[in-house]
N, CA, C and O atoms as a MOPAC input file, in Angstrom:
PM7 MOZYME 1SCF
protein

 N    -18.04500 1    30.74400 1   -14.14000 1
 C    -18.21100 1    29.55800 1   -14.21000 1
 C    -17.05000 1    28.68900 1   -14.70200 1
 O    -16.73300 1    27.56200 1   -14.32100 1
 N    -16.40700 1    29.57900 1   -15.77000 1
 C    -15.17100 1    29.32100 1   -16.42800 1
 C    -13.95400 1    28.84500 1   -15.02800 1
 O    -13.12700 1    27.95600 1   -14.82300 1
 N    -14.39400 1    29.83800 1   -14.44900 1
 C    -13.06400 1    29.95000 1   -13.47600 1
 C    -12.94800 1    29.14900 1   -12.71100 1
 O    -11.89300 1    28.76300 1   -12.20700 1
 N    -14.48200 1    28.61500 1   -12.41700 1
 C    -14.89900 1    27.58700 1   -10.96400 1
 C    -14.40600 1    25.86200 1   -11.39600 1
 O    -14.03700 1    24.93700 1   -10.67100 1
 N    -14.58200 1    25.94400 1   -12.75900 1
 C    -14.21900 1    24.90800 1   -13.41500 1
 C    -12.44300 1    24.46400 1   -13.83200 1
 O    -11.87200 1    23.37700 1   -13.91800 1
 N    -11.99200 1    25.86200 1   -14.01600 1
 C    -10.31500 1    25.73900 1   -14.23600 1
 C     -9.88100 1    25.33500 1   -12.67700 1
 O     -9.16500 1    24.39100 1   -12.34000 1
 N    -10.51100 1    26.30800 1   -11.84500 1
 C     -9.89300 1    25.59700 1   -10.27300 1
 C     -9.93100 1    24.66300 1    -9.87600 1
 O     -9.02600 1    24.23300 1    -9.16100 1
 N    -11.16100 1    23.87300 1   -10.23000 1
 C    -11.52400 1    22.18300 1    -9.72200 1
 C    -10.88300 1    21.73600 1   -10.90900 1
 O    -11.58500 1    20.87300 1   -11.43600 1
 N    -10.00300 1    21.92700 1   -11.45200 1
 C     -9.35300 1    20.81200 1   -12.52200 1
 C     -7.85400 1    20.80300 1   -11.93900 1
 O     -7.12000 1    19.87500 1   -11.59700 1
 N     -7.66000 1    22.41200 1   -11.96100 1
 C     -6.12700 1    22.20000 1   -11.65000 1
 C     -6.20400 1    21.69500 1   -10.04500 1
 O     -5.04300 1    21.58200 1    -9.65000 1
 N     -6.92400 1    21.43500 1    -9.24200 1
 C     -6.95600 1    20.86900 1    -7.52200 1
 C     -6.97600 1    19.83100 1    -8.08300 1
 O     -6.22100 1    19.02900 1    -7.53300 1
 N     -7.55800 1    19.37900 1    -9.06000 1
 C     -7.70000 1    17.79000 1    -9.70900 1
 C     -6.23600 1    17.14400 1    -9.41900 1
 O     -5.87300 1    16.42700 1    -8.48700 1
 N     -5.57800 1    17.60500 1   -10.44800 1
 C     -4.53900 1    17.53600 1   -11.45700 1
 C     -3.37400 1    17.59100 1    -9.95800 1
 O     -3.45100 1    16.53500 1    -9.33200 1
 N     -2.89800 1    18.07300 1    -9.66300 1
 C     -2.44700 1    18.83600 1    -8.64300 1
 C     -2.16800 1    17.67000 1    -7.56300 1
 O     -1.09000 1    17.20300 1    -7.19700 1
 N     -3.85700 1    17.26000 1    -7.05800 1
 C     -4.19000 1    15.95800 1    -6.20300 1
 C     -3.57500 1    14.40900 1    -6.38100 1
 O     -3.19300 1    13.43400 1    -5.73500 1
 N     -3.83300 1    15.10200 1    -8.24200 1
 C     -2.81100 1    13.48900 1    -9.02700 1
 C     -1.11900 1    13.28500 1    -8.85000 1
 O     -0.27100 1    12.41900 1    -8.63400 1
 N     -1.30800 1    14.99600 1    -9.15300 1
 C      0.12100 1    14.78200 1    -8.93100 1
 C      1.08300 1    14.46900 1    -7.65800 1
 O      1.99700 1    13.64500 1    -7.66000 1
 N      0.70100 1    15.27100 1    -6.60200 1
 C      1.19000 1    15.29800 1    -5.41300 1
 C      1.14700 1    13.63100 1    -4.64400 1
 O      2.04500 1    13.12200 1    -3.97300 1
 N     -0.45200 1    12.92000 1    -5.07100 1
 C     -0.32000 1    11.22000 1    -4.67500 1
 C      0.74800 1    10.46900 1    -5.27000 1
 O      1.41600 1     9.60800 1    -4.69900 1
 N      0.85900 1    10.85000 1    -6.43900 1
 C      2.18400 1    10.10900 1    -7.37600 1
 C      3.37700 1    10.82500 1    -6.60800 1
 O      4.20700 1    10.67200 1    -7.50500 1
 N      3.77100 1    11.20200 1    -6.04700 1
 C      5.11500 1    11.55500 1    -5.67200 1
 C      5.47000 1    11.57600 1    -4.17500 1
 O      6.49900 1    11.70400 1    -3.51200 1
 N      4.63700 1    11.46100 1    -4.02500 1
 C      4.24200 1    11.23200 1    -1.96700 1
 C      5.23600 1    10.41500 1    -1.59000 1
 O      5.62100 1     9.67300 1    -2.49300 1
 N      5.84300 1    10.28900 1    -0.44000 1
 C      7.07600 1     9.64900 1    -0.05800 1
 C      6.38800 1     8.53100 1     0.52700 1
 O      5.23200 1     8.70500 1     0.91300 1
 N      6.90200 1     7.47400 1     0.64000 1
 C      5.83900 1     5.81700 1     0.79900 1
 C      6.08500 1     6.07100 1     2.69900 1
 O      6.55600 1     6.80000 1     3.57200 1
 N      5.58500 1     5.23000 1     2.49800 1
 C      5.21000 1     4.94600 1     4.43100 1
 C      5.80400 1     4.00100 1     4.28000 1
 O      5.79500 1     3.22200 1     3.32800 1
 N      6.96700 1     3.97200 1     6.16800 1
 C      8.13300 1     3.51700 1     6.13000 1
 C      7.54800 1     2.20100 1     6.40600 1
 O      6.77700 1     1.87100 1     7.30700 1
 N      8.27500 1     1.23200 1     5.06200 1
 C      8.05200 1    -0.26100 1     5.60200 1
 C      7.98800 1    -0.80700 1     6.70700 1
 O      7.07400 1    -1.63000 1     6.76200 1
 N      8.40600 1    -0.73100 1     7.35800 1
 C      8.42700 1    -1.27700 1     8.70900 1
 C      7.07800 1    -1.29300 1     9.38800 1
 O      6.45700 1    -2.28200 1     9.77900 1
 N      6.55200 1     0.66400 1     9.49400 1
 C      5.43300 1     0.85100 1     9.83100 1
 C      4.18600 1     0.16200 1     8.71500 1
 O      3.16500 1     0.80200 1     8.97000 1
 N      3.94900 1    -0.61600 1     7.87500 1
 C      3.37500 1    -1.15800 1     6.99500 1
 C      3.78100 1    -2.53400 1     7.89700 1
 O      3.10100 1    -2.65900 1     8.91600 1
 N      4.56600 1    -3.34300 1     7.71300 1
 C      4.68600 1    -4.15300 1     8.39600 1
 C      4.15000 1    -4.75000 1     9.18900 1
 O      3.36400 1    -5.66800 1     8.95700 1
 N      4.45300 1    -4.36700 1    10.20400 1
 C      3.21900 1    -3.50400 1    11.73900 1
 C      2.29800 1    -4.06900 1    11.65900 1
 O      1.78200 1    -5.00600 1    12.26800 1
 N      1.95800 1    -3.20400 1    10.49600 1
 C     -0.16800 1    -2.92500 1    10.21700 1
 C      0.02600 1    -4.93200 1     9.75100 1
 O     -0.04000 1    -5.90700 1    10.49900 1
 N      0.16400 1    -4.88600 1     8.89800 1
 C     -0.03900 1    -6.65700 1     7.83700 1
 C     -0.03200 1    -7.47300 1     8.96600 1
 O     -1.08500 1    -8.08000 1     9.16400 1
 N      1.02300 1    -7.67700 1     9.88900 1
 C      0.95600 1    -8.59400 1    10.37700 1
 C      0.10000 1    -8.51900 1    11.52100 1
 O     -0.53100 1    -9.55600 1    11.72600 1
 N     -0.10600 1    -7.53500 1    12.36300 1
 C     -1.01500 1    -7.21100 1    13.18500 1
 C     -2.58200 1    -7.95600 1    12.49500 1
 O     -3.19200 1    -8.63600 1    13.32000 1
 N     -3.14700 1    -7.87100 1    11.25200 1
 C     -4.55600 1    -8.00000 1    10.29200 1
 C     -3.98800 1    -9.19400 1    10.40900 1
 O     -4.60100 1    -9.93000 1    11.18200 1
 N     -2.93100 1    -9.70600 1     9.86800 1
 C     -3.10800 1   -11.35900 1     9.65600 1
 C     -3.08000 1   -12.30500 1    11.28200 1
 O     -3.36500 1   -13.44100 1    11.66000 1
 N     -2.68800 1   -11.35500 1    11.72700 1
 C     -2.78100 1   -11.95400 1    13.11800 1
 C     -4.20900 1   -12.78300 1    13.86400 1
 O     -4.37500 1   -13.81800 1    14.51100 1
 N     -5.23200 1   -11.47100 1    13.26200 1
 C     -7.41100 1   -12.08800 1    13.87800 1
 C     -7.27600 1   -11.99500 1    12.67000 1
 O     -8.01100 1   -11.09000 1    12.27600 1
 N     -6.55200 1   -12.59300 1    11.60400 1
 C     -7.46100 1   -12.92000 1     9.97600 1
 C     -7.90200 1   -14.03700 1    10.05700 1
 O     -7.23500 1   -14.80400 1    10.75200 1
 N     -9.36400 1   -14.67600 1     9.30500 1
 C     -9.71900 1   -16.06900 1     9.11400 1
 C     -9.40400 1   -16.34600 1     7.79000 1
 O    -10.44100 1   -16.42400 1     7.13100 1
 N     -8.22600 1   -16.55800 1     7.01200 1
 C     -7.98600 1   -16.74500 1     5.45100 1
 C     -8.29700 1   -18.38300 1     5.19100 1
 O     -8.47500 1   -19.16500 1     6.12500 1
 N     -8.33200 1   -18.76200 1     3.81100 1
 C     -8.10600 1   -20.16600 1     3.68400 1
 C     -6.82800 1   -20.60700 1     3.49500 1
 O     -5.84800 1   -20.04100 1     3.98000 1
 N     -6.80000 1   -21.26800 1     3.03600 1
 C     -4.99100 1   -21.59300 1     2.58800 1
 C     -4.71500 1   -20.84700 1     1.25900 1
 O     -3.72900 1   -20.11600 1     1.16800 1
 N     -5.40100 1   -20.98900 1     0.43400 1
 C     -5.20900 1   -20.18400 1    -0.75200 1
 C     -4.41400 1   -19.13700 1    -0.06400 1
 O     -3.19000 1   -19.10700 1     0.07000 1
 N     -5.20000 1   -18.37500 1     0.30500 1
 C     -5.20700 1   -16.84800 1     0.92500 1
 C     -3.63200 1   -16.73000 1     1.60200 1
 O     -2.62800 1   -16.03800 1     1.43600 1
 N     -4.09100 1   -17.88500 1     2.48800 1
 C     -3.05600 1   -17.40400 1     3.62800 1
 C     -1.63000 1   -17.48100 1     2.68200 1
 O     -0.97700 1   -16.43900 1     2.74200 1
 N     -1.10900 1   -18.44300 1     1.90900 1
 C     -0.15900 1   -18.48400 1     0.94900 1
 C      0.42300 1   -17.54100 1     0.50600 1
 O      1.60300 1   -17.19000 1     0.49000 1
 N     -0.85500 1   -16.99000 1    -0.00600 1
 C     -0.61600 1   -15.52900 1    -1.14900 1
 C     -0.62900 1   -14.96300 1     0.28200 1
 O     -0.75600 1   -15.80500 1     1.17100 1
 N     -0.53500 1   -13.85800 1     0.59800 1
 C     -0.63900 1   -13.24500 1     1.76300 1
 C      1.52800 1   -13.50300 1     2.69500 1
 O      2.44600 1   -12.73600 1     2.98200 1
 N      1.30000 1   -14.89400 1     2.77300 1
 C      2.93100 1   -15.36600 1     3.59800 1
 C      3.70500 1   -14.64400 1     2.66900 1
 O      4.64700 1   -13.89900 1     2.93900 1
 N      2.98200 1   -15.06800 1     0.90500 1
 C      4.28300 1   -14.71500 1    -0.08900 1
 C      4.38900 1   -13.65200 1    -0.79300 1
 O      5.27700 1   -13.47000 1    -1.62500 1
 N      3.11200 1   -12.52700 1    -0.40200 1
 C      3.68700 1   -11.39900 1    -0.60200 1
 C      4.09200 1   -10.23100 1     0.61000 1
 O      4.06700 1    -9.00600 1     0.48700 1
 N      4.50300 1   -11.10700 1     1.91400 1
 C      4.68900 1   -10.49000 1     3.04800 1
 C      6.46200 1   -10.69200 1     3.24300 1
 O      7.07700 1    -9.91400 1     3.97400 1
 N      7.15100 1   -11.79200 1     2.52100 1
 C      7.70900 1   -12.01500 1     1.97200 1
 C      9.13900 1   -11.16700 1     1.12000 1
 O     10.31700 1   -10.81000 1     1.12300 1
 N      7.71900 1   -11.25400 1     0.40600 1
 C      8.84400 1   -10.54700 1    -0.70900 1
 C      8.56000 1    -8.79400 1    -0.29300 1
 O      9.54500 1    -8.05600 1    -0.29600 1
 N      7.45800 1    -8.32900 1    -0.01800 1
 C      8.06100 1    -7.00100 1     0.64100 1
 C      8.59700 1    -6.85100 1     1.71500 1
 O      9.00300 1    -5.70300 1     1.89600 1
 N      8.83000 1    -7.78900 1     2.79000 1
 C     10.13700 1    -8.01300 1     3.67000 1
 C     11.40400 1    -7.97500 1     3.25600 1
 O     12.31900 1    -7.43000 1     3.87400 1
 N     11.52400 1    -8.71100 1     1.90600 1
 C     12.73500 1    -8.48800 1     0.69200 1
 C     12.92200 1    -7.35500 1     0.17800 1
 O     13.95600 1    -7.22000 1    -0.47500 1
 N     12.24600 1    -6.50800 1     0.27200 1
 C     12.17300 1    -4.97200 1    -0.44600 1
 C     12.34200 1    -4.28200 1     0.68200 1
 O     13.32000 1    -3.53800 1     0.60800 1
 N     11.57800 1    -4.22000 1     2.04500 1
 C     12.23200 1    -3.64200 1     2.65200 1
 C     13.72100 1    -3.78500 1     3.62600 1
 O     14.21400 1    -2.91800 1     4.34800 1
 N     14.08500 1    -4.81200 1     3.43200 1
 C     15.46900 1    -5.04000 1     3.54400 1
 C     17.06300 1    -4.26400 1     2.49600 1
 O     18.06600 1    -3.60600 1     2.77100 1
 N     16.38700 1    -4.91700 1     1.16000 1
 C     17.18900 1    -3.40500 1     0.52600 1
 C     17.09700 1    -1.86600 1     0.77700 1
 O     17.74200 1    -0.90900 1     0.34900 1
 N     15.66800 1    -2.04500 1     1.94200 1
 C     15.86900 1    -0.59600 1     1.67700 1
 C     14.99800 1     0.75900 1     0.78400 1
 O     15.04700 1     1.98000 1     0.93300 1
 N     14.09300 1    -0.26600 1    -0.32900 1
 C     13.25100 1     0.19600 1    -1.25300 1
 C     11.16800 1    -0.18500 1    -0.56900 1
 O     10.25600 1    -1.01200 1    -0.59500 1
 N     11.54000 1     1.06200 1    -0.10800 1
 C     10.40200 1     1.03700 1     1.08500 1
 C      8.82200 1     0.71500 1     0.08200 1
 O      7.89100 1    -0.06100 1     0.29700 1
 N      9.12300 1     1.88700 1    -1.25400 1
 C      8.03400 1     2.22000 1    -2.25500 1
 C      7.70900 1     0.61600 1    -2.32600 1
 O      6.75400 1     0.08500 1    -1.75900 1
 N      8.78100 1    -0.12100 1    -3.21000 1
 C      7.79700 1    -1.43900 1    -3.92900 1
 C      7.12300 1    -1.97700 1    -2.59700 1
 O      5.91100 1    -2.18900 1    -2.57000 1
 N      8.25000 1    -2.27900 1    -1.06400 1
 C      7.56000 1    -3.18700 1     0.19000 1
 C      6.53600 1    -2.47400 1     0.20400 1
 O      5.70800 1    -3.35700 1     0.42600 1
 N      6.08100 1    -1.74400 1     0.15100 1
 C      4.48500 1    -0.99500 1     0.72100 1
 C      3.91100 1    -1.72200 1    -0.63800 1
 O      3.76900 1    -2.92300 1    -0.40700 1
 N      3.65100 1    -1.48200 1    -1.56900 1
 C      3.41500 1    -2.42700 1    -2.66300 1
 C      2.52100 1    -3.84500 1    -2.24300 1
 O      1.31900 1    -4.10200 1    -2.16600 1
 N      3.64400 1    -4.52400 1    -2.04200 1
 C      3.35100 1    -5.86900 1    -1.93000 1
 C      2.38900 1    -6.17100 1    -0.36700 1
 O      1.33700 1    -6.81000 1    -0.35800 1
 N      3.05200 1    -5.53700 1     0.90900 1
 C      2.06900 1    -5.53600 1     2.02200 1
 C      0.85700 1    -4.90600 1     1.37700 1
 O     -0.00200 1    -5.71400 1     1.02300 1
 N      0.65700 1    -3.86400 1     1.19200 1
 C     -1.17100 1    -3.24700 1     0.00900 1
 C     -1.61800 1    -4.23200 1    -0.62900 1
 O     -2.83500 1    -4.34200 1    -0.77800 1
 N     -0.65700 1    -5.25600 1    -1.19900 1
 C     -1.19000 1    -6.08400 1    -1.76800 1
 C     -1.91400 1    -7.47100 1    -0.74500 1
 O     -2.93400 1    -8.14000 1    -0.91300 1
 N     -0.78800 1    -7.49400 1     0.39600 1
 C     -1.49700 1    -8.21900 1     0.61500 1
 C     -2.79900 1    -8.13300 1     2.45700 1
 O     -3.20100 1    -8.92700 1     3.30700 1
 N     -2.92700 1    -6.70800 1     2.15300 1
 C     -3.93600 1    -6.72800 1     2.88600 1
 C     -4.95000 1    -6.41100 1     2.55300 1
 O     -5.95400 1    -6.39900 1     3.26500 1
 N     -4.84000 1    -5.89500 1     0.69100 1
 C     -6.56500 1    -6.47800 1     0.18800 1
 C     -6.78000 1    -7.13900 1     0.28700 1
 O     -7.96600 1    -7.25200 1     0.59800 1
 N     -5.71400 1    -8.79300 1     0.12700 1
 C     -6.47900 1   -10.47400 1     0.18300 1
 C     -6.81000 1   -10.33500 1     1.70500 1
 O     -7.51600 1   -11.32200 1     1.90900 1
 N     -6.67800 1    -9.57700 1     3.03100 1
 C     -6.97300 1    -9.52300 1     3.67900 1
 C     -8.62400 1    -9.11300 1     3.86300 1
 O     -9.54600 1    -9.46900 1     4.59700 1
 N     -8.42500 1    -8.15800 1     2.75700 1
 C     -9.81600 1    -6.82700 1     2.93200 1
 C     -9.90000 1    -5.74500 1     3.98800 1
 O    -10.82100 1    -5.38900 1     4.72300 1
 N     -8.89600 1    -5.41300 1     3.86400 1
 C     -8.03400 1    -3.71300 1     5.29500 1
 C     -7.81500 1    -3.10200 1     3.88600 1
 O     -7.30000 1    -1.99000 1     3.76900 1

């Protein structure tokens, strides 16, 4: 039983470490997904502005070859869209 618990703990820790160091998704791909989702979304004015601001920040970071931070902005915008 102890071996099973130890193996499960190791697998869990390995998963956390792997996801923490996973390569970011290319920001161009995330931007395409965001724009596709935005084109079909119905948002109120405040959410539409927030999504547009997050997209602009993400594009700025993407242009600076900072895919990791760009992806965070795009992911936050997707959350506002419910995706």
